[in-house]
N, C-alpha and C positions, 0 to 999 in steps of 0.2 A: 720821410725817413726810410732808409732801406731796411727791410726786415731781415734780421739775422736768422738763418735756418737753425732750428733746434735739432741736435743729434737724436736719432732714434734711440730709445731706451734699450739697453742690452740686458740680458738676464743678469749679468754681473751688477749693472747699475740698480736693477730692481732689488737684488739681494742686499746690496749695501744700504739702500733706502729703507727697506723693511727692517734690517738689523738696527739702523739708527733709531727708527721709530719705536722699536721694541725696547731698545736700551733706554730710551727717554721715558718709557712708561706710557707712551701715547697709544700704542696698539697692544691688545692682549695677545697671548701666545697663540690662541686658536685662530686669530685673524691672519696670522702669518701662514698657517696651513691652508686657509681658504684662498689667500691671494697667490700663494706659490704652491701648487699641488705637489711639486716635487719634494716639498718639505714635509708633506703629510706622512705620518707614520705608516709603514707598510703593514698589512695584515700579518698576524702571526698564527701558527697552527694552534687550534684548540685541542690541547693534549688530553684533557680529562673531560669526557662527555658521557653523560648518564641519562637514562630514560626509565621512567616508571609507567607501565601500561596496565590499566585495570579495565576489565570488561565484566559487567554485572548483567546477567540475563535471567537467572533462575530465582526470581523474587518469591518470597514466602506466600504472598497474597496472589492467587492465580490471575486476578485482573491486571496485575502489574507485570506479568511475565513478558519478556521480550525474546525475539528470535535470534538476533544476530550479534549482540555485543561481544560475546566470547569469540565468535569467528572474526569480528573486527579487531579485537585486541590481539589475537594471534597473527593476523595479517600485518598490523602495524608493527608489532614486535619484530617479526621476521624482516620487514622492510628496513627498519632502523638498524638491525644487526648487520645488514648488508652494507650500511654506511659506516660500519666500524664503531657503532655506539654501544656502550655497555647497557644492556636492557634487563630489567626485572619485569616479568610478566606474571600477573596475578588475576584470577577470575573468581567470580561469584563470592565476593567478600561481604561480610557484615560491616556495619559502621565501625565497630571497635577494631576490626581487622584492617579496615582502610586507614584509620587513624594511626595504628601501629606501623603499617606499611609506609605511610608518609614520613613518620619519624625516623624509621630505619633508613629510608631512602635519603633523607636529608643528611643523616650522619655519614652515609657512604659517599654522598656527593659533596661533602664539605670542601670548600675551596675550589670546586670544579669550574672550568671555563664555561660549560654549558650543561643545563639540565632541562629535560622535557618531561612533562606529566601528561599522559593521554588517558582520558576517562570516557568510557562508553557505557551508557545505562540511563537510569532515571535521575532527573534533577528538577529543581523548582526554584523559583525566585520568591522570596518573602521579604517584604520591607527592604527591597533593593539589595538583598544579600542572596548569593547563589548557594544552594545546598545540594550536595551530591548524596544520593541514597544508597545505603548498603542493601543487601538482599533481605535483611531482616525487617525492612520497613513494615510496620504492623497494620497498615490500612491502605486502601487504594490511593494512588497519587492524587486523584481529583479531590479527595477529602482532606488532604494535608492542610494543616493550619500552622500558625506561628510556633506554638508550643511543640508540636510534633517535629517540625522542621529543625528546631533548635536542639531538641533532645535526641533525635533519631537520624542524624545525618552528619556528614563532614562538610564544613563550610569551605568555600573556595579561599576565603581570607586566611584560614588556618594553613592551607597548603602554601599560599604565598609567603606567609610569615616564616614558616619552617625553612623554606629555601633561602629567604633573605638572611635569616640567622645563620645559615650554613655558608654564607658569603659566596654564593654562586654568582658568577659574573653576568651570565645571560640566562634568563629563566623563561621557558616557554610552557604555557599551560593550554591544553587543547581539550575542549569539551564537546564530544559528540553525544549530546544528552537531551533530555526532555523529549524522548521519543515515545510514540504510542502505537498500539496496534490499530491499523486503519479501520478495522471493523468496529472498534469501540468509540470512534470519534476521538476528540482531543480535549478532554476536560480540564487538563492542567495548564496553567500559564507557563510561558516559556521563560528562559533565563533572561536576566537583565545584564546590560553591560557593566562590567567592573572597571574601575580606573586603575590601570596597572602602575605599580611603583616603578621607580627608575630602574632600567635594565631588565624590563619584563615585557612579555607579549602574551596576551590572552586571546585565544581563538575560539569562536563559537561556530557550531555547525549550521546555525540558522540565524535569522534576523531577530532583533529584540522583540520579545513578546510573542514569538511564533514557536512552532514545534518543528522537529526534525524527523525525517522518515527512518524507519527501522530497516528498510530493505528495498529491493527492486521488485519484490513480489515473487511468486513461486517459479516464474520462468526466467528469472535473472540470477546474478551472482548472490550468494548468501552473505551479503555485506550491506551496510548502509551506504547510500551514495557518497556520503562524506568520507567514510573510511576507504571506499573503493578508489576514489579519485585522489585521496591523500597518498595512498600507497603507489598509485600510478605516477603521480607527480614526483614523489620522492625517488622513484626508480630512475627517472630521467633528469633530475635536478642537477644543473651544472654546479661544480664545486665552488665557482665564484659568485653564484647567485645569492643575494641577500635573502634572508628568510621572509622578509615582507613580500618580496616578489613571488615566492612560492605560495603564500596565502592568497595573494591577488589572483594567481592562476587557478588555485583551488576554488575560489569563489566563482570564477567564470565557468569552470567545468560543472560544478554542482548545480548552479542556477539554470544552466541550459538543460542539463540532464533531467531536472525535475520540473521543466516548463515554468521556471521562476516561482514554483511553489515554495522552494527552500533557497534562501540566499545567505550563505555564510558571511559572518562579520568577524573582524578582529580589531583589537586595540593594542597599540604598542607604545612603549616608552623606552625602547632600546636606543642606546647611543653608540656612536661608531657604526661600523659596518659589520654585521653579524651574519655569518653563513654557518652551515652545519659543520664546517671543517676549520674555519678561521675566525679570529676576532681582530678588529682594528682597535686602536687606542680608544678607550671608553671616554676620554675627555674631548675627543674631536667630534664635530657634527657628522651625521651620516652622509656618505658620499654616494653618488650614483654608481651602480655596478651591476653586472649580470644582465640578463635579457629582460626587456620590459614585459609587463604582463600582457598576455595575449588574449584574444577573444576566447570565450569558453568553447571547448571542443565538443561538449555534450556527450551523449551516449557513445561508447566505443562501438565502431562498426561491427566488432566481433559479437556484440550482444544481440544484434539482429533487430529488425523492425517489429517483429512480434512482441518483443519486450515492451516497446513503447505503447503498443496497443493494449497490452495487459495492464500497464500502469494507468492508462486512461480509464479502463474499466474499474480499476481499484479506486481511483480518485472519484469517479462518478458514484461508486457505491458509498464511499465516505460522505459525499455530498448528500445523497438521498437519505442515508441514515441520520446524518447530522440535522437535516431538516425535519425528520420524522420524530426523533427522540430528543426533545428540547426541554430544558428547564432554565431557570434564571442564571445559574453558574455557567452552563454551557453557552448560553446566549452572550454573556459577558466575555467569555473566552473567545468566541467567534469574532466579536467586535474588536477585541484587542488584537487578535491575529490579523484581521482584515486591515486594521490601522497600520500594522507592521508590514503589510504588503503581501500577505498570504493569499494567493489567488483561489485556493480551495475554500478558505473561509469567506471570501467575497462572494463566490458562487453559491455557497450554502445560504448565506444571508439573502441572496437573490431568490433562491428557491423557497425559502421560508416566506418571503413577501408574496411570491407568486401563488403558493399553495393556500396561504391564509388560514392555516390550521391553528397556529399558536399566536398569530398577530392578525391585525386587520389586513385583508387581502389588498394588495396595492401593486398593480402591474408596472406602474411607472417607477416605483422604488426598485422592483425586481429588475427592470431593464437597466437602471442605473448601476446596480451592483454587477450585473452580467457584463455591462459595457466596460467597467473598470478592469475586470479580469480579462475580458476579451482583448482589450487594448494592449495587454501584456502577452498576447498570443496563446492564452490558455484555451485549449480546444473545447473542453466541456462547456465553458462559459460561452464560447462562440456558438455552440450547438443550442444551448438554452435560449440565447438571444435570437438566434435564427428562428426558433420555434415561435417565440413571441412576435417576431417581425412577420412571419408567415401568416399568423392569425390576427395581426393588428392589435395586439394587447400591450398597452403601455407605450407603444411606438407606432408610427404610421405603418400600415400594411404595405409591404413591398416585397414581392416575390424575388425580384432581382437581388436585393440586398440579402434576403434570406438564403438564396442559392449561393451567393458568395461566401456567407458565413459557414454554411454547411460544407462547402467545398474546401475552405481553408481548414476546418476542423477535421474533415475526413482525410485530407492530405497529411495532417499531423498524426493520424493514426486513431482517431476516435470513430469507432464502429457505429455508434448511434447516429452520428452525423451522416455517415454513408447511407444508412437506412433512410434517414430523413430526406437526404438529397434525392434518392430514388423516388420516394413518395411525392416530393414536390415536383419533380420533373414529369411524373405521370399526370399529376393534377394540372400542370401547365400544358399538357398535350405534346410534350417533346418526344421525338422518336428515340427509342432506346435499343441498344444492342443486346440481344438475349444473353450473350456471353458476359456482358457487364452485370446483368441481373444475377446470373448464376454465380459469378465470382463473389459478388458482394454478399449475397444471401448465404452461400455456403460458408463464407468467412464468419458470418454472424452465428451460424449454427455451431461451428467449431468453438467460437468464443462468444457466447451470448452476453448481452449487456448485463451489468451487475443489477440494475433495477429497470423496470419497464418505464417507457415514456409516459408522462402523466396523461391519464385518460385512456391509455391503451392497456390491454390485458398482458400478463406476463408472457414473455417470449421463451419458448422451450425448443422449438424446432422449425424446420422450413415451412410446414403448413401454418403454424401459429404466426410466423413472421408475415406470411402473405395475408392472413386474416387481419393481423394488427395493422398492416399498411392499408388494407382495404383496396388493394390493387392487384393486378395479375401481370405476369410477364407477357411481353408481346407474343401473339400467336396462341396463347392459352385461352380456352373457352371460359 
């Protein structure tokens, strides 16, 4: 039988077929939009856009004081205003003032197309509920229990409910929270993921169960990494980019800038395509748009390489103190953070096992923790693992592997690794350029490591460094 050719379907034929199926009740309305993109509703301008930005830093209990949340709040508020969003900026609020601010904001944003709440300060998760603390928190964050959290905080659920009652179409809640002073360690548990209601996005500045950093250190911008890159990304965000794309890019930037110590997360139940300037029909599925998420940019070149070195020293100091001052709650917190992927916590657990002061000394366990963090490119962990490898503790002794680990860590900006590399090369009898000695040692003098290498005396200056290394520059008697 001769095959009769079938005419190619034309757009008109497709439209008629879809219309017939829709009229017969065979296809739902949203299926037509999917099969025929031209029929999908076009985005409409988001005319009413509001933001509430809160930064809490001056907590009543000195141990809770933070450095940068007020700076962060001002930066975020200024950046949002540049996008034409109506912003309310409030700082150092008590819990009662935060509750009143949320209620007033919900009233003002009633019926809005988009509302954003940004909070920078202390928060904690208790029984899977996230609580945001006012500056009147009566005790250190690490001592907060269920009763205190419920009575002396603003719950994230209350914020969500207020905005839903206000009939806000797209609700964004951003928490740059649970931040601690690095010199105090991180006694408090991190925030937990909340399940957003329909039309809502909740963004967290770090991964579940982990903590977020309060800043870049004394040599960097006076902002948290999350706030810094939030503002940077918002400045360059294309008008057509969905907000989910923005938060994906933000995750990439922050995790690279913090050596994967801090990995932002977000959860979304937004429907349609939501940008900071437009909304699509909320009944249609989200459609692709904007630029795809890019690899994290990491630290801005303007911040300089010295900033990365300073952060390495700060992280090392946190690791050393965390291993030295340990109790059961801190150990549980470290384990939770390590499970969540916090490389500082992994490295601290490794040092605890290596030192054997609070637990039975176990070099193999130490090496495993260091390896997990080193696999993510965390330079301090590479250094600690290199030291074990060079001594043959917990892992086979191998100078070549140790040298590679030290070199990778030194290239990433870890000064201790650079000193270890010099020491190892001298012990291996390798020829060294005196200028290399001078540059490395002078850098260490300008920026001494936060804590001494285990088994070595504290390093204060060039003579002490040489004595600690037990080696001399070439040509020296």
